[in-house]
C-alpha positions as CSV (number, residue, x, y, z in Angstrom):
1,M,30.7,-35.5,18.2
2,H,28.4,-32.5,18.5
3,P,25.0,-33.0,20.0
4,P,22.0,-32.5,17.6
5,P,20.5,-29.0,17.5
6,P,17.5,-28.6,19.7
7,I,15.3,-27.9,16.7
8,T,15.8,-29.2,13.1
9,A,14.3,-27.5,10.1
10,E,13.3,-29.1,6.9
11,D,11.9,-27.5,3.7
12,L,9.1,-29.3,1.8
13,S,7.0,-28.6,-1.3
14,I,3.4,-29.8,-1.4
15,P,0.7,-29.5,-4.0
16,G,-1.2,-26.2,-3.5
17,P,-4.4,-24.8,-5.0
18,A,-2.5,-23.0,-7.8
19,G,0.8,-24.8,-7.9
20,P,3.6,-26.0,-5.5
21,L,3.3,-24.6,-1.9
22,A,6.5,-24.4,0.2
23,L,6.5,-25.4,3.8
24,R,9.2,-25.4,6.5
25,L,8.9,-28.0,9.3
26,Y,10.5,-27.3,12.7
27,R,10.9,-30.4,15.0
28,P,12.4,-30.8,18.4
29,S,15.2,-33.2,17.7
30,M,14.8,-35.2,21.0
31,A,11.0,-35.7,20.8
32,Q,10.0,-39.2,22.0
33,V,6.2,-38.9,21.5
34,A,4.0,-37.6,18.7
35,L,3.9,-33.8,19.0
36,P,1.0,-31.3,18.6
37,V,1.1,-29.4,15.4
38,V,1.2,-25.6,14.9
39,L,0.7,-24.0,11.5
40,Y,2.5,-20.6,11.4
41,F,1.9,-17.8,9.0
42,H,4.6,-15.1,8.6
43,G,3.9,-11.4,8.4
44,G,4.6,-8.9,5.5
45,G,1.3,-7.1,4.9
46,F,0.0,-9.7,2.4
47,V,2.6,-8.4,-0.1
48,G,5.9,-9.4,1.3
49,G,7.7,-11.7,3.8
50,S,8.9,-15.2,3.5
51,L,9.5,-18.4,5.4
52,N,12.7,-16.9,6.8
53,D,10.6,-14.2,8.6
54,A,8.9,-16.9,10.6
55,D,12.1,-18.6,11.7
56,A,12.5,-17.0,15.1
57,S,8.9,-17.5,16.1
58,A,8.6,-21.0,14.7
59,T,11.8,-22.1,16.3
60,F,10.8,-20.8,19.7
61,I,7.3,-22.3,19.5
62,A,8.7,-25.7,18.4
63,E,11.2,-25.8,21.3
64,Q,9.1,-24.3,24.1
65,T,5.6,-25.8,23.5
66,P,7.0,-28.3,22.3
67,A,5.4,-28.8,18.9
68,L,5.9,-29.7,15.3
69,V,5.7,-26.3,13.7
70,V,4.8,-26.0,10.0
71,A,5.5,-22.5,8.5
72,V,3.6,-21.8,5.3
73,D,4.9,-19.8,2.3
74,Y,1.5,-18.6,1.2
75,A,0.6,-16.6,-1.9
76,L,1.5,-12.9,-2.0
77,A,-0.3,-10.0,-3.6
78,P,-0.4,-8.2,-6.0
79,A,0.6,-11.2,-8.2
80,R,-1.9,-13.5,-6.3
81,P,-4.4,-11.4,-4.4
82,F,-7.3,-12.6,-2.1
83,P,-8.5,-15.4,-1.9
84,A,-5.2,-17.1,-2.9
85,A,-3.5,-16.7,0.6
86,P,-6.3,-18.1,2.7
87,E,-6.9,-20.9,0.2
88,D,-3.2,-21.8,0.5
89,A,-3.6,-21.7,4.3
90,H,-6.4,-24.2,4.2
91,A,-4.6,-26.5,1.7
92,A,-1.6,-26.5,4.0
93,A,-3.8,-27.3,7.0
94,Q,-5.4,-30.2,5.2
95,W,-2.1,-31.6,3.9
96,T,-0.5,-31.3,7.4
97,V,-3.3,-33.2,9.1
98,E,-3.2,-35.9,6.5
99,H,0.6,-36.4,6.8
100,A,1.1,-35.4,10.5
101,A,1.6,-38.9,11.8
102,G,4.4,-39.6,9.3
103,L,6.1,-36.4,10.4
104,G,6.0,-37.1,14.1
105,G,2.9,-35.0,14.7
106,D,-0.5,-35.7,16.2
107,P,-3.3,-34.6,13.7
108,A,-5.8,-34.4,16.6
109,R,-3.9,-31.6,18.2
110,L,-3.7,-28.8,15.6
111,A,-3.3,-25.1,16.4
112,V,-2.7,-22.0,14.2
113,A,-0.6,-18.9,14.7
114,G,0.7,-15.9,12.8
115,D,1.8,-12.3,13.0
116,D,0.7,-9.2,11.0
117,A,-0.9,-10.5,7.8
118,G,-0.2,-14.0,9.0
119,G,-2.4,-13.3,12.0
120,N,-5.2,-12.4,9.6
121,L,-4.6,-15.7,7.8
122,A,-4.6,-17.7,11.0
123,A,-7.9,-16.2,12.1
124,A,-9.4,-16.7,8.6
125,L,-8.3,-20.3,8.6
126,T,-10.3,-21.0,11.8
127,L,-13.4,-19.6,10.0
128,I,-12.7,-21.6,6.8
129,A,-12.1,-24.8,8.8
130,R,-15.3,-24.3,10.8
131,D,-17.3,-23.6,7.6
132,R,-15.8,-26.5,5.6
133,N,-16.0,-29.0,8.5
134,G,-12.3,-29.4,9.0
135,P,-9.6,-29.7,9.8
136,A,-10.4,-29.3,13.5
137,I,-8.3,-26.5,15.1
138,L,-7.9,-26.5,18.9
139,A,-6.3,-23.0,19.4
140,Q,-5.3,-19.8,17.6
141,A,-2.6,-17.3,18.5
142,L,-2.8,-14.0,16.7
143,V,0.2,-11.7,17.0
144,G,-0.3,-8.0,16.0
145,P,-2.9,-9.2,13.4
146,M,-4.2,-7.1,10.5
147,L,-8.0,-7.9,10.8
148,D,-9.9,-4.9,9.4
149,P,-9.5,-3.8,5.8
150,S,-12.0,-0.9,6.5
151,M,-9.3,0.5,8.8
152,T,-12.0,2.2,10.9
153,R,-10.6,1.0,14.1
154,L,-6.9,1.9,13.7
155,G,-5.2,3.7,16.5
156,D,-3.7,7.2,16.3
157,G,-0.2,6.5,14.9
158,A,1.4,9.7,16.2
159,R,-0.1,9.4,19.7
160,L,1.0,5.7,19.9
161,N,4.4,6.4,18.5
162,S,3.6,3.6,16.0
163,D,6.2,2.3,13.6
164,L,3.3,1.2,11.3
165,S,1.3,3.8,9.5
166,A,-2.3,3.9,8.2
167,A,-0.9,4.7,4.8
168,T,1.2,1.5,4.8
169,C,-1.8,-0.5,5.9
170,A,-4.0,1.1,3.1
171,D,-1.4,0.3,0.5
172,C,-1.2,-3.4,1.6
173,Y,-4.9,-3.8,1.6
174,R,-5.2,-2.1,-1.8
175,Q,-3.0,-4.8,-3.3
176,Y,-4.4,-7.7,-1.4
177,L,-8.1,-6.8,-2.0
178,P,-8.2,-5.1,-5.4
179,Q,-12.0,-5.4,-5.5
180,T,-13.8,-3.2,-2.9
181,R,-16.4,-5.8,-2.2
182,Q,-13.7,-8.3,-1.1
183,R,-13.2,-6.1,2.0
184,L,-16.5,-7.3,3.3
185,H,-15.7,-11.0,3.1
186,P,-15.1,-12.6,6.5
187,Y,-12.1,-14.5,5.2
188,A,-10.5,-11.2,4.3
189,S,-11.8,-9.3,7.3
190,P,-12.3,-11.6,10.3
191,L,-13.3,-8.6,12.4
192,I,-16.5,-8.0,10.4
193,S,-17.6,-11.6,10.6
194,V,-20.8,-12.0,12.6
195,R,-20.2,-15.7,13.2
196,Q,-17.5,-16.1,15.7
197,A,-19.3,-18.8,17.7
198,G,-17.6,-22.2,17.6
199,L,-14.1,-20.8,16.9
200,P,-11.1,-22.2,18.8
201,P,-9.8,-20.6,22.0
202,A,-7.7,-17.6,21.2
203,L,-4.6,-15.7,22.4
204,I,-4.3,-12.2,20.9
205,V,-1.0,-10.5,21.5
206,T,-0.7,-6.8,20.8
207,A,1.9,-4.1,21.0
208,E,1.3,-0.7,22.7
209,C,3.2,1.2,20.0
210,D,1.1,-0.2,17.1
211,V,-1.9,1.3,15.3
212,L,-3.3,-2.3,15.0
213,H,-3.7,-3.0,18.7
214,K,-7.1,-1.4,18.9
215,E,-8.7,-3.6,16.1
216,A,-7.1,-6.7,17.5
217,E,-8.6,-6.0,20.9
218,H,-12.0,-5.4,19.3
219,Y,-11.7,-8.8,17.7
220,A,-11.0,-10.3,21.2
221,E,-14.2,-8.6,22.4
222,A,-16.1,-10.2,19.6
223,L,-14.7,-13.6,20.3
224,I,-15.5,-13.3,24.0
225,A,-19.1,-12.1,23.2
226,A,-19.5,-15.2,21.1
227,G,-18.4,-17.5,23.9
228,V,-14.9,-18.2,22.7
229,P,-12.3,-18.5,25.5
230,T,-10.0,-15.6,24.7
231,Q,-6.9,-14.1,26.3
232,V,-5.4,-10.7,25.4
233,V,-1.9,-9.5,26.3
234,R,-0.7,-6.1,25.3
235,F,3.1,-5.4,25.6
236,A,4.0,-2.0,26.8
237,G,6.7,-0.1,24.9
238,V,6.8,-2.6,22.0
239,N,6.2,-1.7,18.4
240,H,4.6,-3.7,15.6
241,A,7.9,-4.7,13.8
242,T,9.4,-6.3,16.9
243,L,6.4,-7.9,18.5
244,A,6.7,-11.3,16.7
245,S,10.3,-11.7,17.9
246,H,9.7,-10.2,21.4
247,R,10.8,-12.9,23.8
248,P,8.1,-12.3,26.5
249,A,5.5,-12.4,23.7
250,L,6.8,-15.7,22.4
251,A,6.9,-17.1,25.9
252,E,3.2,-16.1,26.3
253,I,2.4,-17.9,23.0
254,A,4.2,-21.0,23.9
255,H,2.5,-21.1,27.4
256,F,-0.9,-20.7,25.8
257,L,-0.2,-23.4,23.2
258,R,1.2,-25.7,25.9
259,R,-2.0,-25.3,27.9
260,R,-4.3,-25.9,25.0
261,L,-2.3,-28.7,23.3
262,W,-0.6,-30.6,26.1
263,D,-2.7,-30.0,29.2
264,A,-6.1,-30.8,27.8
265,E,-6.0,-34.5,28.8
266,V,-4.9,-35.6,25.3
267,P,-3.0,-39.0,25.5
268,A,0.5,-38.9,24.2
269,H,1.2,-41.5,21.5
270,P,4.7,-43.1,21.1
271,L,6.6,-41.6,18.1
272,N,6.6,-43.9,15.2
273,L,8.5,-42.4,12.2
C-alpha cells in the first residue's frame, strides 16, 4: 500500500459574481489541526494563465507553511476586463472564510499571495477587504507583481536583460483596463493608492532580470511609509518567468507565511472534518 501524497489537490466550483468560479484546494494530507488558509492568484498578465500555472507555488506553500492553499481561477481579459478579476478575488475570499472550517482551515488565519497579475490581485484584495470590512487578511506575499498600469516606473529591459518587455506589459494593461480612467483606480493600480495604512504585513519578492522589480520595490517603500511591516527580497540572476517557481523564492514565501500565520500566538484547533 502506497503512502498518501504529501499534498492532495481538489477542484471545486463556487458561485461567483458573474457565474461559476473555479478553485483548486491544496491540503497537506497528514494535517492534524486546522490549517491557516492562503489564497493564491496565478500569473498571466490578466489575459492568460490558469489554475495549472499556480500548481508549483501552491503545492510548495501548502507543504512548507503548512497551509490550506486555495488557488483561484479568476476572470481574464479581454472577455472580462477590470473589475471582474478583483471582484472574483473578493468573492473567493469571502467564500473561503465562510467554508474554511469544513475544509480543514482556520478562517481567522487568512493570507493572500500571487505572482505577476496575480500579485496585483492579491494586493488589490487587501485594499478591497479593508475597504469593505472583511474578510480579515493577516499577510500578503507579492511575487514579481504588476502594480502600475501607468508603467512610469518600469526598469530598462535591455540593461536588466529582462525577459518581460514594456510592450508586453502595455498590451496586457490595454486589454485589462480598456477605459483610460480605470488605470487610476487603486484596485487596478495598488501603487497609486494613497491609502496603504492598515494593510496586512507584506513580503515582496522581485527578480533582478525583470522590468517590474522597480515598481514592486516602490510599492514596498509606500507600504513602509504607511507603517505596514514589509520585507523585500530581490533574487539576483533570476528573470520574471521563473521567479514564481524559483525554489529559494518559494522558501522565502513559506517562511514569511509561517511566521505570520503560525508564530503569532494563534491557538491551533483540532481538525474536525
